[in-house]
MARPAKE-728993 format. One line per field, with one value per residue (C-alpha): x, y, z; residue number from 1. Coordinates in steps of 0.25 Angstrom, whole numbers. Example, Ala and Ser with C-alpha at 12.3 -4.5 7.8 and 13.67 -1.06 7.14 Angstrom:
# MARPAKE-728993
east: [49_55]
north: [-18_-4]
up: [31_29]
n: [1_2]
***
This chain:
# MARPAKE-728993
east: [-95_-81_-72_-60_-49_-44_-29_-27_-12_1_9_22_32_18_7_-5_-17_-30_-46_-59_-66_-76_-86_-88_-102_-110_-111_-103_-89_-86_-73_-62_-56_-71_-68_-59_-48_-50_-50_-57_-65_-81_-88_-97_-95_-100_-110_-103_-106_-102_-104_-100_-114_-109_-97_-94_-85_-82_-77_-62_-53_-46_-34_-24_-16_-3_-7_7_9_6_5_-6_-17_-28_-36_-33_-49_-60_-62_-77_-84_-97_-108_-121_-124_-116_-101_-92_-79_-73_-64_-49_-52_-64_-64_-80_-85_-95_-106_-112_-125_-118_-129_-127_-116_-124_-120_-126_-120_-106_-97_-83_-71_-61_-50_-47_-54_-45_-51_-64_-73_-75_-89_-95_-108_-114_-103_-94_-80_-72_-57_-53_-40_-43_-41_-56_-62_-78_-89_-101_-114_-116_-131_-128_-116_-117_-104_-106_-93_-79_-65_-53_-40_-30_-25_-32_-35_-21_-21_-10_-9_-9_-10_-12_-26_-28_-30_-28_-14_-19_-27_-36_-28_-31_-44_-54_-60_-71_-70_-78_-86_-73_-68_-54_-45_-32_-28_-13_-3_10_15_23_9_2_-5_-20_-27_-41_-52_-69_-80_-85_-99_-94_-80_-77_-63_-57_-44_-33_-19_-10_4_10_13_24_29_45_46_54_53_53_67_76_83_72_65_56_43_35_23_10_6_-8_-14_-23_-36_-36_-39_-44_-43_-51_-37_-29_-30_-21_-15_-10_2_3_16_17_11_0_0_-9_-16_-24_-39_-45_-35_-26_-13_-2_2_12_18_28_34_49_47_37_44_41_28_14_3_-11_-17_-20_-30_-30_-36_-36_-22_-17_-16_-10_-2_6_6_9_1_3_2_-9_-4_10_10_22_22_16_16_12_-1_1_10_16_3_-8_-22_-27_-40_-46_-52_-59_-49_-38_-32_-33_-20_-20_-9_-3_1_-16_-23_-21_-29_-23_-29_-26_-23_-22_-7_-4_-2_-17_-14_-17_-7_-9_-8_-9_-23_-26_-18_-27_-18_-27_-31_-26_-31_-23_-29_-39_-45_-56_-64_-76_-80_-73_-72_-60_-61_-49_-46_-35_-32_-46_-51_-58_-56_-66_-57_-66_-56_-62_-57_-46_-53_-57_-72_-75_-68_-70_-58_-56_-63_-60_-48_-40_-49_-43_-53_-65_-76_-87_-101_-117_-112_-106_-91_-86_-72_-66_-55_-43_-50_-62_-73_-81_-87_-98_-99_-111_-121_-129_-142_-146_-138_-123_-118_-106_-94_-93_-108_-115_-122_-120_-131_-127_-130_-118_-116_-111_-96_-89_-80_-69_-78_-76_-87_-94_-94_-106_-102_-106_-102_-90_-95_-88_-79_-73_-72_-64_-55_-52_-48_-39_-33_-29_-25_-19_-11_-10_-19_-13_-10_-18_-27_-34_-46_-47_-62_-68_-83_-90_-78_-83_-68_-62_-68_-67_-53_-51_-57_-50_-37_-27_-28_-32_-41_-44_-56_-56_-73_-75_-89_-90_-104_-99_-86_-94_-105_-91_-84_-98_-97_-81_-85_-97_-87_-78_-67_-68_-54_-49_-46_-52_-55_-62_-58_-68_-60_-59_-47_-44_-40_-29_-19_-24_-19_-6_2_7_-2_-9_-6_-17_-26_-39_-52_-66_-70_-60_-67_-78_-69_-67_-56_-44_-36_-22_-15_-23_-19_-5_-5_-8_-3_10_24_30_19_6_-4_-17_-27_-38_-50_-61_-59_-56_-47_-38_-26_-15_-3_9_18_33_42_38_49_58_56_68_71_79_85_95_99_105_95_104_115_123_120_116_105_98_84_85_70_64_55_55_49_38_37_21_14_11_7_9_9_12_19_21_35_43_56_69_72_74_89_91_93_86_87_82_68_71_62_62_49_39_42_47_54_56_65_60_65_59_52_54_42_38_30_24_32_20_9_14_8_16_17_25_34_45_47_64_63_74_80_82_83_98_96_85_91_95_110_107_117_108_108_117_129_124_118_106_98_91_91_80_84_74_63_71_75_87_88_101_100_110_118_108_100_84_79_63_55_51_36_33_42_44_58_66_79_90_104_116_128_142_150_161_175_180_168_157_144_138_130_124_128_128_117_113_108_108_97_107_115_113_127_129_139_145_144_155_151_163_161_149_146_142_129_128_117_114_117_106_103_112_123_132_120_122_135_139_153_154_168_162_153_144_136_125_117_103_95_100_111_123_135_141_154_159_169_176_181_196_191_177_164_155_141_138_150_145_138_134_132_137_138_147_150_158_164_173_183_188_192_179_179_181_179_162_160_161_155_168_177_188_203_210_197_202_192_203_199_196_195_184_181_171_168_160_146_145_156_163_177_185_184_191_196_199_208_207_192_187_173_162_150_148_138_136_131_126_129_143_145_153_155_154_161_158_153_140_142_127_123_126_138_147_161_167_157_166_160_166_170_164_173_167_173_172_163_171_185_184_192_190_180_181_182_177_177_163_155_139_132_123_125_130_118_122_110_114_124_127_130_122_125_120_129_133_131_142_143_144_153_162_160_157_148_135_124_117_113_104_101_91_85_86_87_96_98_103_97_90_88_81_85_80_75_82_75_79_76_75_67_56_58_66_68_76_76_91_92_87_93_92_76_73_58_51_41_36_28_38_52_62_73_86_94_84_69_65_67_65_60_48_46_44_49_46_48_45_45_58_55_55_59_57_46_50_35_36_20_18_27_24_31_26_31_31_28_35_24_18_21_32_29_35_48_44_56_56_50_42_48_48_51_51_47_38_44_43_40_44_42_49_42_54_56_50_36_29_19_13_14_1_2_-6_-3_-14_-8_-18_-15_-13_-22_-23_-31_-20_-14_0_12_19_36_35_24_26_24_21_13_12_8_7_13_9_14_11_14_3_3_-9_-15_-6_-9_-1_10_12_13_22_20_28_26_28_30_34_38_35_42_37_32_37_35_36]
north: [138_139_151_155_165_175_182_197_199_191_199_200_187_178_185_179_188_182_187_177_177_170_159_146_137_138_126_118_111_108_105_102_111_118_126_128_136_124_132_124_133_136_148_138_134_120_116_114_103_92_76_64_65_54_47_41_32_28_15_18_26_36_32_42_44_48_45_47_62_71_83_76_72_76_63_57_59_60_75_79_91_94_102_102_91_81_77_72_65_55_40_38_24_21_34_37_49_49_59_60_66_78_76_60_55_48_44_53_48_41_40_35_39_28_34_38_52_60_74_81_83_98_102_112_114_102_93_84_85_73_70_56_50_44_57_63_74_70_80_73_78_82_78_64_60_58_61_73_74_69_75_69_76_69_66_53_40_36_30_24_20_31_27_13_18_18_30_43_45_62_59_69_72_89_89_95_111_119_133_143_132_126_111_110_96_91_78_72_72_67_80_73_66_77_86_92_104_105_114_109_116_111_109_104_98_104_109_121_119_110_114_100_107_110_96_94_108_109_116_117_104_104_102_114_113_105_105_96_95_91_100_101_87_90_82_90_99_109_123_134_149_160_162_146_133_127_112_106_97_87_88_102_115_119_123_134_136_147_143_150_142_134_141_136_147_139_129_131_118_118_133_127_114_107_115_108_98_96_102_118_128_143_156_166_170_160_145_137_124_114_126_136_149_151_165_158_168_163_150_157_153_165_158_148_143_131_119_110_101_110_110_124_130_145_154_166_175_166_150_138_127_117_107_95_106_113_121_136_147_159_171_183_196_209_216_231_228_223_209_199_189_174_174_164_167_151_140_128_116_109_104_91_87_94_86_93_108_114_129_130_145_146_130_122_108_100_85_76_60_56_71_83_95_109_121_135_145_157_150_139_129_114_113_100_88_73_63_48_50_38_46_57_69_72_81_90_98_106_109_110_111_96_95_82_75_66_56_47_36_39_44_55_61_71_81_89_95_82_80_67_53_53_40_35_36_25_26_16_10_18_25_22_7_2_-9_-3_-3_-8_0_2_7_-6_-14_-25_-34_-45_-60_-66_-78_-77_-69_-73_-60_-67_-80_-72_-66_-77_-85_-74_-70_-85_-87_-76_-75_-59_-55_-41_-28_-21_-29_-22_-28_-25_-27_-26_-29_-26_-26_-37_-45_-33_-34_-48_-48_-36_-44_-56_-50_-38_-34_-19_-21_-10_-13_-8_-6_0_4_17_11_-4_4_12_-1_-6_4_3_-12_-10_1_-7_-18_-8_-12_0_7_-1_-13_-11_2_4_11_13_8_-2_-12_-3_9_2_8_22_11_9_-3_-14_-11_-23_-35_-43_-39_-47_-43_-47_-47_-59_-68_-70_-72_-58_-54_-45_-35_-42_-28_-21_-33_-31_-17_-18_-31_-28_-33_-44_-52_-45_-54_-54_-65_-66_-75_-83_-87_-102_-99_-87_-84_-77_-68_-64_-52_-53_-41_-30_-29_-19_-15_-14_-16_-8_-18_-12_2_5_-3_-16_-22_-16_0_3_12_7_-2_-5_-3_3_15_27_40_46_42_41_38_23_23_32_29_31_20_19_17_24_28_34_49_55_58_44_38_26_12_14_7_-7_-10_-27_-35_-25_-21_-8_-12_0_1_10_16_2_-6_-13_-11_-17_-10_-14_-7_-9_-3_2_-9_-10_-25_-28_-20_-27_-21_-16_-7_5_-1_11_21_25_31_40_54_64_60_57_43_31_23_30_26_14_7_-2_-8_-17_-26_-36_-46_-58_-61_-54_-41_-39_-28_-26_-23_-21_-34_-40_-43_-46_-52_-50_-57_-47_-50_-51_-44_-56_-57_-69_-69_-61_-63_-55_-50_-57_-51_-40_-45_-39_-42_-32_-29_-32_-22_-25_-15_-15_-25_-31_-44_-51_-60_-72_-64_-54_-45_-36_-29_-26_-11_-5_3_11_20_30_40_54_59_68_77_77_70_60_45_36_34_26_15_20_12_13_5_-11_-20_-31_-37_-50_-59_-69_-79_-70_-82_-90_-77_-87_-77_-80_-70_-59_-48_-41_-24_-21_-8_-4_-6_6_2_9_1_-12_-17_-32_-36_-48_-57_-49_-38_-25_-16_-8_-9_5_11_21_36_40_54_49_47_63_76_83_86_75_81_73_62_51_38_27_21_4_-8_-12_-26_-36_-48_-61_-60_-75_-76_-63_-67_-53_-54_-42_-28_-12_-4_10_11_25_22_24_16_4_-1_-12_-11_-22_-19_-22_-26_-15_-9_6_13_28_37_41_57_60_73_69_60_54_62_49_50_59_55_59_46_33_19_8_-7_-20_-30_-41_-39_-24_-17_-4_2_16_28_42_53_57_68_63_65_52_36_31_21_13_12_1_4_17_25_38_47_61_68_57_45_35_23_9_3_13_27_34_46_47_60_60_74_72_83_83_92_91_77_67_53_45_41_27_22_12_10_23_32_38_41_52_63_75_85_74_62_64_53_53_45_43_43_58_62_77_77_73_70_71_63_73_76_65_66_54_52_56_42_31_29_30_17_13_0_-11_-2_8_22_19_30_26_37_43_58_53_64_74_85_94_95_84_83_68_58_44_32_31_23_29_23_26_24_39_45_55_68_76_84_99_108_117_117_130_143_159_161_172_164_152_140_125_116_100_87_76_62_56_40_37_39_38_51_63_74_83_99_110_125_128_122_111_97_89_81_69_80_90_94_85_93_85_87_100_112_128_136_152_158_157_142_131_119_106_92_78_65_56_43_35_26_32_43_56_61_71_84_93_110_122_137_144_159_169_181_176_165_152_142_128_114_105]
up: [48_42_41_34_38_32_36_34_33_38_49_51_55_49_59_55_51_48_48_48_33_26_34_26_28_42_50_39_39_25_24_32_44_39_27_14_23_35_45_54_60_61_69_74_87_92_103_117_120_109_110_99_91_82_78_63_62_48_44_43_52_39_35_33_22_30_45_50_43_53_43_34_43_35_34_48_51_42_43_39_32_36_29_30_41_33_38_26_27_20_22_21_21_14_4_10_10_21_24_38_45_54_63_67_59_48_37_25_14_10_-4_-6_-13_-21_-10_4_8_16_18_24_11_8_5_-4_-12_-6_-9_-2_-9_-6_-9_-10_-12_-24_-30_-32_-26_-24_-22_-14_-13_1_2_-4_-7_-20_-28_-37_-43_-42_-46_-49_-45_-50_-67_-67_-61_-55_-41_-33_-18_-9_6_5_-4_-19_-22_-33_-38_-34_-22_-17_-5_-6_4_-3_-1_-4_-7_-15_-23_-25_-21_-21_-20_-23_-28_-27_-17_-22_-31_-42_-46_-47_-37_-41_-34_-38_-37_-42_-42_-30_-35_-49_-47_-59_-60_-57_-56_-55_-52_-55_-56_-42_-38_-48_-44_-42_-30_-16_-8_8_10_8_-6_-11_-25_-32_-43_-30_-27_-20_-13_-10_4_14_15_6_10_2_5_-3_-13_-11_-12_1_-3_9_3_14_23_17_17_8_-6_-11_-24_-30_-26_-39_-50_-43_-45_-36_-26_-19_-10_-1_1_4_13_22_25_34_39_32_33_26_37_32_35_29_33_25_20_28_30_41_40_50_60_52_45_29_20_11_0_0_9_18_32_39_54_64_69_79_77_65_65_75_70_67_66_62_71_68_74_75_75_84_83_91_94_103_112_112_105_103_98_90_87_78_83_78_74_72_59_54_56_63_71_77_93_102_110_117_121_125_128_135_119_116_103_91_80_73_76_73_78_80_84_98_100_94_93_93_90_94_100_104_108_103_112_111_116_117_112_119_133_128_135_130_134_128_123_121_120_118_103_96_88_85_80_68_61_67_59_65_58_63_78_76_78_69_74_63_71_66_68_58_68_67_79_77_91_94_106_110_105_109_113_105_99_105_99_89_83_80_67_53_47_34_32_35_46_56_61_74_83_72_63_54_47_53_40_40_39_26_18_7_-5_-19_-17_-3_-10_-19_-13_-4_-16_-20_-7_-6_-21_-21_-7_-6_6_8_1_-12_-21_-31_-37_-52_-54_-40_-44_-31_-23_-17_-19_-13_-1_1_-1_9_20_18_18_19_4_1_-10_-19_-29_-44_-48_-61_-59_-50_-43_-41_-34_-25_-21_-19_-11_-1_1_5_13_22_22_29_17_8_9_21_11_-3_-10_-22_-35_-47_-57_-68_-72_-83_-74_-67_-73_-65_-53_-45_-52_-43_-30_-29_-22_-27_-40_-41_-51_-46_-58_-62_-51_-60_-73_-76_-84_-77_-82_-82_-82_-73_-64_-68_-65_-51_-47_-36_-43_-34_-28_-33_-36_-47_-43_-53_-58_-51_-35_-40_-51_-46_-55_-49_-54_-45_-50_-48_-47_-57_-70_-67_-52_-43_-29_-18_-8_-2_3_-9_-19_-20_-11_-24_-17_-31_-26_-39_-38_-54_-53_-68_-62_-71_-68_-67_-54_-48_-35_-34_-18_-6_8_22_29_43_47_55_45_48_48_34_36_43_29_35_23_10_7_2_-11_-16_-21_-21_-6_1_14_24_35_45_61_67_55_41_33_19_8_-4_-14_-24_-16_-2_6_20_20_33_45_52_66_66_79_78_65_59_73_70_57_63_62_55_51_36_39_40_26_18_26_33_20_22_34_25_11_4_-4_-8_2_14_21_30_39_48_61_72_73_64_49_49_38_34_24_14_11_27_36_42_49_44_49_58_55_65_59_62_72_69_68_77_88_92_88_75_67_53_44_30_24_10_3_-10_-6_-3_7_16_18_31_40_50_54_60_74_77_61_65_53_58_55_42_45_59_71_74_73_78_67_76_72_56_55_40_39_44_47_41_31_30_21_27_20_20_22_35_39_40_35_25_26_31_28_36_33_33_38_35_26_21_20_10_2_1_-10_-15_-29_-40_-28_-22_-9_-14_1_4_14_21_33_38_36_50_46_42_60_59_57_57_46_48_43_32_35_25_22_18_5_7_-3_-11_-10_-17_-9_-14_-10_-8_3_5_-1_-7_-22_-24_-18_-23_-13_-12_-12_-9_-9_2_-7_-16_-27_-36_-51_-56_-71_-73_-58_-55_-42_-40_-28_-24_-14_-5_-6_-3_5_20_16_25_23_17_6_-2_-16_-30_-34_-40_-43_-49_-50_-56_-47_-52_-48_-43_-53_-55_-66_-64_-54_-55_-49_-48_-41_-36_-24_-19_-19_-32_-38_-49_-60_-70_-76_-71_-57_-52_-44_-41_-47_-61_-66_-70_-79_-70_-78_-83_-73_-86_-81_-86_-84_-72_-72_-60_-46_-37_-28_-12_-7_1_-2_-13_-26_-28_-44_-52_-66_-71_-59_-48_-35_-24_-16_-23_-13_-14_-23_-35_-46_-60_-72_-73_-86_-85_-73_-74_-70_-57_-54_-41_-35_-24_-10_-3_2_1_12_13_8_0_1_-12_-20_-34_-33_-38_-50_-40_-32_-17_-8_6_16_20_25_40_49_38_41_30_21_9_8_9_18_13_5_-9_-22_-36_-49_-62_-71_-74_-88_-89_-90_-102_-101_-105_-111_-109_-96_-97_-95_-101_-115_-125_-137_-140_-134_-140_-128_-129_-121_-120_-111_-106_-103_-119_-114_-129_-121_-129_-122_-118_-113_-109_-109_-98_-86_-88_-86_-99_-103_-115_-122_-122_-133_-137_-137_-147_-147_-143_-140_-142_-131_-136_-124_-108_-105_-93_-101_-96_-102_-99_-106_-111_-116_-121_-110_-99_-88_-93_-86_-76_-84_-83_-83_-86_-89_-102_-101_-111_-104_-88_-80_-79_-69_-71_-66_-75]
n: [1_2_3_4_5_6_7_8_9_10_11_12_13_14_15_16_17_18_19_20_21_22_23_24_25_26_27_28_29_30_31_32_33_34_35_36_37_38_39_40_41_42_43_44_45_46_47_48_49_50_51_52_53_54_55_56_57_58_59_60_61_62_63_64_65_66_67_68_69_70_71_72_73_74_75_76_77_78_79_80_81_82_83_84_85_86_87_88_89_90_91_92_93_94_95_96_97_98_99_100_101_102_103_104_105_106_107_108_109_110_111_112_113_114_115_116_117_118_119_120_121_122_123_124_125_126_127_128_129_130_131_132_133_134_135_136_137_138_139_140_141_142_143_144_145_146_147_148_149_150_151_152_153_154_155_156_157_158_159_160_161_162_163_164_165_166_167_168_169_170_171_172_173_174_175_176_177_178_179_180_181_182_183_184_185_186_187_188_189_190_191_192_193_194_195_196_197_198_199_200_201_202_203_204_205_206_207_208_209_210_211_212_213_214_215_216_217_218_219_220_221_222_223_224_225_226_227_228_229_230_231_232_233_234_235_236_237_238_239_240_241_242_243_244_245_246_247_248_249_250_251_252_253_254_255_256_257_258_259_260_261_262_263_264_265_266_267_268_269_270_271_272_273_274_275_276_277_278_279_280_281_282_283_284_285_286_287_288_289_290_291_292_293_294_295_296_297_298_299_300_301_302_303_304_305_306_307_308_309_310_311_312_313_314_315_316_317_318_319_320_321_322_323_324_325_326_327_328_329_330_331_332_333_334_335_336_337_338_339_340_341_342_343_344_345_346_347_348_349_350_351_352_353_354_355_356_357_358_359_360_361_362_363_364_365_366_367_368_369_370_371_372_373_374_375_376_377_378_379_380_381_382_383_384_385_386_387_388_389_390_391_392_393_394_395_396_397_398_399_400_401_402_403_404_405_406_407_408_409_410_411_412_413_414_415_416_417_418_419_420_421_422_423_424_425_426_427_428_429_430_431_432_433_434_435_436_437_438_439_440_441_442_443_444_445_446_447_448_449_450_451_452_453_454_455_456_457_458_459_460_461_462_463_464_465_466_467_468_469_470_471_472_473_474_475_476_477_478_479_480_481_482_483_484_485_486_487_488_489_490_491_492_493_494_495_496_497_498_499_500_501_502_503_504_505_506_507_508_509_510_511_512_513_514_515_516_517_518_519_520_521_522_523_524_525_526_527_528_529_530_531_532_533_534_535_536_537_538_539_540_541_542_543_544_545_546_547_548_549_550_551_552_553_554_555_556_557_558_559_560_561_562_563_564_565_566_567_568_569_570_571_572_573_574_575_576_577_578_579_580_581_582_583_584_585_586_587_588_589_590_591_592_593_594_595_596_597_598_599_600_601_602_603_604_605_606_607_608_609_610_611_612_613_614_615_616_617_618_619_620_621_622_623_624_625_626_627_628_629_630_631_632_633_634_635_636_637_638_639_640_641_642_643_644_645_646_647_648_649_650_651_652_653_654_655_656_657_658_659_660_661_662_663_664_665_666_667_668_669_670_671_672_673_674_675_676_677_678_679_680_681_682_683_684_685_686_687_688_689_690_691_692_693_694_695_696_697_698_699_700_701_702_703_704_705_706_707_708_709_710_711_712_713_714_715_716_717_718_719_720_721_722_723_724_725_726_727_728_729_730_731_732_733_734_735_736_737_738_739_740_741_742_743_744_745_746_747_748_749_750_751_752_753_754_755_756_757_758_759_760_761_762_763_764_765_766_767_768_769_770_771_772_773_774_775_776_777_778_779_780_781_782_783_784_785_786_787_788_789_790_791_792_793_794_795_796_797_798_799_800_801_802_803_804_805_806_807_808_809_810_811_812_813_814_815_816_817_818_819_820_821_822_823_824_825_826_827_828_829_830_831_832_833_834_835_836_837_838_839_840_841_842_843_844_845_846_847_848_849_850_851_852_853_854_855_856_857_858_859_860_861_862_863_864_865_866_867_868_869_870_871_872_873_874_875_876_877_878_879_880_881_882_883_884_885_886_887_888_889_890_891_892_893_894_895_896_897_898_899_900_901_902_903_904_905_906_907_908_909_910_911_912_913_914_915_916_917_918_919_920_921_922_923_924_925_926_927_928_929_930_931_932_933_934_935_936_937_938_939_940_941_942_943_944_945_946_947_948_949_950_951_952_953_954_955_956_957_958_959_960_961_962_963_964_965_966_967_968_969_970_971_972_973_974_975_976_977_978_979_980_981_982_983_984_985_986_987_988_989_990_991_992_993_994_995_996_997_998_999_1000_1001_1002_1003_1004_1005_1006_1007_1008_1009_1010_1011_1012_1013_1014_1015_1016_1017_1018_1019_1020_1021_1022_1023_1024_1025_1026_1027_1028_1029_1030_1031_1032_1033_1034_1035_1036_1037_1038_1039_1040_1041_1042_1043_1044_1045_1046_1047_1048_1049_1050_1051_1052_1053_1054_1055_1056_1057_1058_1059_1060_1061_1062_1063_1064_1065_1066_1067_1068_1069_1070_1071_1072_1073_1074_1075_1076_1077_1078_1079_1080_1081_1082_1083_1084_1085_1086_1087_1088_1089_1090_1091_1092_1093_1094]
***
């Protein structure tokens, strides 16, 4: 029996007061942590003597979505729900929902979802409710596993690659909860893609209400002063109280909705940062999250209950918490004013487990790494424990006199009073007709002669030469070819089967082989549904139907086929036809720190907004602390190259697959800190051209093969002119030549934010510049500076090298003001890239930055006057020179506050825009919210940090849009290239409560939403509202006036719409054959105050 807690009052200074309220059904544990409030409490004590009475090992250990994020531990184990003598759980690998007999652990039934199941089921009304990453909530009959109903959470069937699996664009990541005959769940984890909070009638699946607007809320973000259109990002087990639905939001604190109708109440993303996490427990008028308790009515913090990350469980008269320092009991104490205060009552340091916690009457059960302990809460003694378990105990449940433990290796253990023989941990043969398993839980496939599918797979692999990556079987028939390809290669195969029964049969067969989810996923979809699948993800596209001469939908295949080498392989095995895809038209590259050797900060990619999710995943690379301003990711030939603290990593830009990793221990150790210098002053550490990637380190440069990560050469820097240690400084390549410089170890600039990191190893200027043959490393030429070469003031383009030879700004070495400090000018010079000969020079060069523009062959000189700048970056001027002979084209005073970018024939910088050829000013009304770092541009899109990820169309920079739910880095880590916007994680060291921490790739395929003019307001008379669809999209705007989401059946708006009464207007763009745009919405009030989010 579960219970909930009700608070009577909040006392002064956050003092808490609660009292015990209504019990739930006796003997069951029907949801995660027992009940709708997730109290983790049962009034029923378990027997004194407990032994392992059965063990169940699923086919796969859990595959957590975020294995390295401590705040998001919701799927580290197969969490169970128990009711009516049945234990139910789902698998995060195979999507298999399993019901076990609670008495002996034998399977009663199983069923499949199309994606991972990451949350415990919720049981009510004789049904088991299961949420999956495929975007659906399913209701299975608890007795026999038959599907009673299912409900899609998102608006349609579009999919993305999420955590290395093909999942819904709106995965169901709000773990279901049941209360008062209603089941609640959520879909969507990325605010800007839309988040859906949903209430359904439990028995029938009929919709009670849907809230789908809070993802696009314009609100304060975790950093002070930061605001963006980025709201709720649902992820975690939901909590239902008497009045509210609490929605965990990943790494942040929960949001609250009125349970009766879904009305949004609050979400304190900024004021409660850096608190947050998915683990949430309610207690009447209070809820607990991240070691604190909060007033459930307002969301205001009310006090502390344990440490951040502590497990918490309820008591009749208090709380129990556990952490690495032990178990603690807190009891409510009556105060004179009639409230109760939470007071420490018991401490049990002998408790060493801290992963999971439940309370059964006066017993606390605590799970840890290989351990399980029971504490008598009346005496504070550990009176029972089990050690050397096969994994960490991440979840616990108690029902029917039994204790159930969920381990991180996938094992489920049941403990009870022993009534006979106890099977050993590891179990024996399964009782469901599947073959027996070995100790690792994998299937033993019987030996058999090669089948036609296996022979076809061998032919495809030989002909295509693709043996790793993602493969899509467009018409997978019975899944036999998909299984054969998986067995004979390292491919992950996505099988499309149109018939639902055939798809289920294929899942059964692949599960029996241990392949389902780990190597093959099966999706009930026809080739005609491929438009809902993410484009360009497949390294290999095949069709089972084509093996026997069936036709292939070439358009569908082309949509999936990965640029830069993706292969389509169709036809009978003896006559396979092959198509290998080349570079995507309009795709740009980012080969150097500032896009190219010219320092243009422009990839020339043609991507445009609005942006939507293509793939997201966690990548296990230790990156530089964000204030260390590590190197920008490089993007070339469909690959992302990321330099971390100890390694160089290559990731497929189109599907997020890790291709290779090369160890480079300590390569960025000097950058680790809060100095805010790094590449802002040092410049690039790596560059790429063709099949060669160069990384400078110490006195040398390493060359890697871009396809394999093999180190192919090591080039040493030449010795300094005056002797001493060679230190490779700047780096660039044009493919034929590799350029470097000899860094000056005596010029050490000061920190810009906090004194940390090894600034003496972050050299920003050099004494010499040289060129090597990129293939064999022979020195081609060398330039020794008369004064010094600032790395930011060296650029390459048009067969020439441009530099400013200038005395150093000695005052940059100190934080103290230097009276009368002057940075003397230098000489602007152009060298022939082939032999280093001087072509021309211009005296009195005052700039600290150079960039070359291909349009008109113009050289730009300016400053880098960003936040946390060096004192020498005074800003306020720009000048341009003819690259051919150095004559000045123009020189102007210009107010700008970031690094200038050259996009075609225009120079952009926050503060203005100017013609590259003549310096003529152009409108650039750009502003952003909080965000250090510089902008990165494609041909028409700029991306940057603006509270969260921001972007703007360069033709209409007055409107900054957001893709929310994540935090970009502090310099450059969002890159428009390869036809996508690629954002490796850049948030290392940040504890602020951005909801997700992930690598992401964003596409520009979605229809733009309409612009509403006016966007809501208070009016005294009827108002005409007009709509604009930007980008020249020939779309039709449809609308609703009751706040519901517009559909194709909603009325068209025409050119304008007259509103004469209070309304919640929502509108979306519709185009035949395409999914509608995201809706925009605003309140129109006549005599009342509006709310607007559009």
